[in-house]
N, C-alpha and C positions, 0 to 999 in steps of 0.2 A: 504494500500500500504506500502511496506517495506521501512524502513529507518534504516540503520545499524550504524549510526554515534555514538550512545551511547551504542552499543552492540558489538557482535562478528563480526569480519570482514568477509565479504562474498567473499573470495578469488577466487573461481571458476568463479564468474561473472567478477571479475577484469581481470582474464586471458582471458576471452572471449573478453573483450574490447581490450586487447593486440593483439589478433588474428585479430580483426576487423581493428585496426590501421595498422597492418602489411599488410593486403590485400589491404587497401585503398591506402597507400602510395606507395606500390609496383606498383599498377596500375597507379598511378599518374605519376611516374617518369620512368616507363619502356620505353616509346617512346624516351627518351633521348639516350638510348643505341641502339635503333632500327630504328633511323630516316632514314638511307639510304635505308634499304630494304622496309620500309613502303612507302617512297616516290617513289621508283622505281616501286613497285607493283601497286600503285594507279595512277601513271602517274602525280605526282605533284613534285614541287621542295622540297628540304630539308627544306627550309625556311617555306614553307606552312605546311609541316609535323610538324615542330617545333611549329607552332601556336596551335597545339592540346594541348600543355602544357598550353599555354596562356588561351585557352578556359576553361580549368579546373579552373584556378585561378579566372577568371571572374565570373563564376557561383558559385564558393566557397564563394567569397566575398558577393554576393547578398544573398545567402542562409544563411550564418552565421549571417547576420543582420536581416533577416526576419523570420527565423525558430521559435525562441522562442516566439515572439509575435503572430505568426499565428497558433501555436500549443499549446497555453498556457493552454488549458483545456484537453489535450490528455496525457494519460499514456505514460511516457518516454520509457517504454519497447516497446510499439507498434511503437513509432517513430524510435527507434534504429533498430528494426526488418525490418521496411519498408525501411530504408536507406541501410541496408545490402542486402536486396533483390534487390534494385535498382542497387547496385554495381555489382551483378551478371549479371543483364540485360545489364549494360553498357559494361562489358567485352565481353559478347557474341556478342553484336552489333559490337564492334570494331573488334573482331575476324572474323566476317562474312561480314564486310563492303565491298560492291561491288564498292564503290566510296568514294570520299573525303567527300561529304555531310553527308553520313551515319556515317562516322568516327567521324565527328564533333558532330553529335547528341549523339553518344555514349560517347564521351568525356565530353560533356555538362552535361549529366546525372551523370557522375563521379564527376563533380564539385559540383553538388547538394549534393552528398554523402559526399564528403570531407568537405564542409562547414558546413553541418548539423551535422555530427558526431563530428567534432572538437569542434564546439560551445557548445555541450552538454557534452563533456568528463569530464570536471572538476566538473560540477554540479552533474552528475551521480555518479562519483567516491566518492564525498562527502557523498552520501547516502548509499554507499556500505560498507564503513569502518568507524571505530571510528576515531575521530579527530587526535589522536596520530599516526595513521597509514596512514594518507593521503599522506605525501611525499613518503613513500615506495610504496603505491598503484599507485601513479602517475608515479613513476619511472618505474614500470612494464608496465603500459599502454604506456608510451612514448618510451619504449624500442622497440616497434613496428616500430618506425621510423628508428632506426638504422638497425634492421633486414631487413626492406623493402629496405633500401639503398643497402644492399648486394644483395638482390634478384633482384632489378631492374637495377643494373648497371653491375657488372661483370657476374653474373649468367644469367641474361636475355640475355645479349649479346652473351654469349657462347651457350645457348640453342637456340637462334634465328638462329645461324649459323648451328646448327644440325637439327632442326625440323621446322624452319620457324617462322616468327614473329606472325602469326595467332595462331599457336599452343601455343605459350607463353601466349597469352591473354586468351586462353581457359583454360590453367593451372591456371591462376590467377582467372578465374571464379570459378574453383574448390576450390581454397583457400578461396574465398568469401563464397562459399557454406558451407565450414567447419566452418567459422566464424559465419554464420547465424545459423547453427545447435547448435553451442556452446552457443550462446546468447539465443536462444530459450529454451535451457535446463537449463540455470543457472541464467539468469537475472530475478529478481522478478518484480512485478508491482512497478513502481516508480512514485511518485506524481510529477507533474510539479511544479515549483516555481510560486507562485502567484505574480502578479505585473509585469509579463513579457510583457509589452506593449511597443509600439513605443514611447509613451510619457515618460515612465520611462527610456527607453534607452537614449533618448535625454537629460533627466535630469541628468542621471549618467555621461555622457561625459562632462557635464558642471562643474562637481566637479573638482576643480583644481588638487588635488593630483591624482585623477583617470586619468585625461587628461595627467598629467606628466608621469604616469605609462604606459599608452597606447603608448604615443610617445616614451618613453624609449624602449618599446617592439619593435617598428618599427625600431629604429636605432640599437638595439641589433641584431635583425635578419638581418637587412640590411647590417651591418658590416660583419657579417659572410658570407652572400651570395655573397657579392662583390668578395671575394676570392674564395669561393666554386664553383661559376660559371666557373671560369677559372682554377680550380684545375688541370684538365687533360692537358690543354695546358701548364701549368707551369711544370708539371712532364715530359711531353713528349718533349717539346721544350727547356725550360730553363734548365732543369736538364738532358736532353738528355737520358731519360730512354727508354730501349727497350720494345717491346710489352709484353714480359713475366714479366719483372720486374715491368712494369706499372700495370699490372693486380694484381700482388702480393701486391703492395703498396696500390692500391685502396681497396683491400680486408682487409688489415691491418687497413686502415683508417676507414672502416665500423665497424670492430671489436672494435677498440679504441673508436669510437663513442658510441657503445653499452655499453662498460664498463663504460664510463663516465656517461651514463644515470643511470645505477644501483648504482654507487657510489653516485650520486647526491641525491638519495632518503635518504640515511643515513646521509649525510652531512647537507642537508637542514633541516632535522628534528631536528638537534642540533644547527646549526648556520645559521639560515635563513637569517637574516639581513646582516651579514658579507659576506655570500656566494653570495647574490644578487649583492653586490658591487664588489666582487672579479672576477666574471665571465667576465664582459666587460673589466675590467682592465687587466686580464690575456690574453684575446684574443688580446687586443690592443698591449700588450707587445710582443706577439708572432708575430703579423703583422710587428712590427718594426724590430724584429730579422730576419724575413724573408727578409725584405728589405736590411738588412745589411749582410745577409748570402752570402757566395761565394763558397760553396761546395755542391756537390750533396748529400752527406751523411747528411750534416746539414739540407739541404732543406727537405729531406725525414723525418727526425726526427721531424722537426718543423711542417710539414704538418700533420703528425700523431698526434702530440700534439694538433694541431688545432681541429682535429676531436674529440679527447678526451674531451677537454674543452667544445666544443659545446654540448656534451652529457648532460651537466648540464643545458643548457639554456631552453629547453622546460619544463623540470621538475620545474625549478626555477620560470618561469612566471606562470605556472599553480598553483604552491604553493602560489604565490603572490595572485592570485585570491581566492584560498581556505582560506588563512589566513586573508585577508583584506576585501573580498567581498563575503563571504560565503552565505549571504542571497540574493545576486543578482548574483550568479555564472553563471546562464544561460545568462543573459544580458551581463555580463562581458566577458564570453566565446565567445559570438558572436562578441563583439568588438575586442577581442584579435585576433580571426581568421582573421577578416577583416584587422587588422593591420599587421599581418604576411604576408598575401597575398599581401597587398600593398607594404610591405617592399621588397618582392621578386622582384616585378616589378620595384621598385625604384633602387634596387641593379643592376638589369639587365640593366636598362637605364644608370645609372651612371657608372657602370663598363664597358659597351660597349664604351662609349665616352672616358673614361679614358684609356682603353686598347689600343684603336686606336691611341691615342695621346701621351701616356706616358708609355705604356708597363706595364709589371708586377710590376715594381717599383712604378708606380702611383697607381696600384691596391692596393698594400700593404699600401701605405700612406692614401688612401681614406678609406680603411677598418679601419685603426687605428683611423682616425678622427671620423668616424661614431661611433666607440665603445667608444671613450672617451666622445663623446656627450651623448651616452647612459648612461655612468657612472654618468654624471652630472644629468641626468634626474632621474636615480634611487635614487640618493641622494635627489633630489627635492621631489620625491613622498613620501619618508620616512619622510622628514622634514615637508612637508605640512600636511601630515596625522597626525603627532604628534601634530601639532598646532591645527588642527581641533578637535582632541580628547580632548585637553585641553581647548577647547572653546576660543582659542586665535585668531582664524582667523575670517574673516568676516562671517556673518550668512549664506550667500548664497554659501559659500565654503564647507559646510558640506552636506553630503547626506541626502535626505529626509528619515525619519524613514521608515523602511520596514513595509509594511502592510500585509506581506504574512504569518505571524505567525511563521516564522522560527527563528532560533537563530541569534543573532547579530554577526556581523563580529568580529573576534578575533583581538587582538592587535598583531602587528608584533613582 
């Protein structure tokens, strides 16, 4: 089975993962822009239609925690292909759904795809490129999130008005088919990491610096999503943007997010530690500036800046796994996906309560608080890991030696 960590980078396979991420995330968030027609067509409330996004998150969490232990002896290429095929089935089911129950089944299948694919992304990328190219490769893979944001928000909304929401999901099934074909043609056989058991996952989360990192991931993504969830109401109501201007700003937001993802690959490769600390600090500062801002033009610039900075975050946390937990990347990937999905739910709950009681001003302050807490946890994970590597911490704070035969995690 192929392992390219010490040889030539296998870029075609990396780009096939980018295409897979694009199709996955586009399918996950498309209902956000099509809630009204979906609800009307199926005879349910918009609130119920919105729960299809929640269903994806629930199944994604369960799958991210269970996939690596349950498939620990299966070629990762086969697992990736199975997930990509399931994505196509999910989109076709949603497109043809005669009722709400079938729609939920289709969205549940998508949750399995999202949780499974994301939990394996870092571990698979580690096997496809040499160590020096990992940040760049991860930036390419995670650029799929930014591209999918553009596809699933302004573009899906526009196409839905032209051809109907069902046709949009059929088109996304076609995108999934393209991703499956690309992966079938380019991804080599990839060995699973040994030691991917439930017991080892539980042992990993008991390591103090790993727990600090995973918790930091929760508050990093939570701080971002507290504002992102209410981005459209902020632009539409607080800044009083018209429909045309709103669409343009949302498009620019997605492009800035994509640019940040690509820049992150180069920056993290040279300044990993400082960049990990700078991301939550920069987002927290932007949230405070949004709170203090009093003009529409200033609000637009800061909102786009928010999207640009967030482009760094997925690449940063994936690089954290690749740099510090390379020999347990599948387990760490599963934990990080569960953390991210939990953070989205935490942000939705906290943001909803805050918005109803304190408006957008409260949203900005809560986001800043989450991100400053994330900064403290990032500092903690670096400090605790350094102590563990020096042998200065308690014996039970260091990870058990890897028995998988893989290389040991690199220093940050």
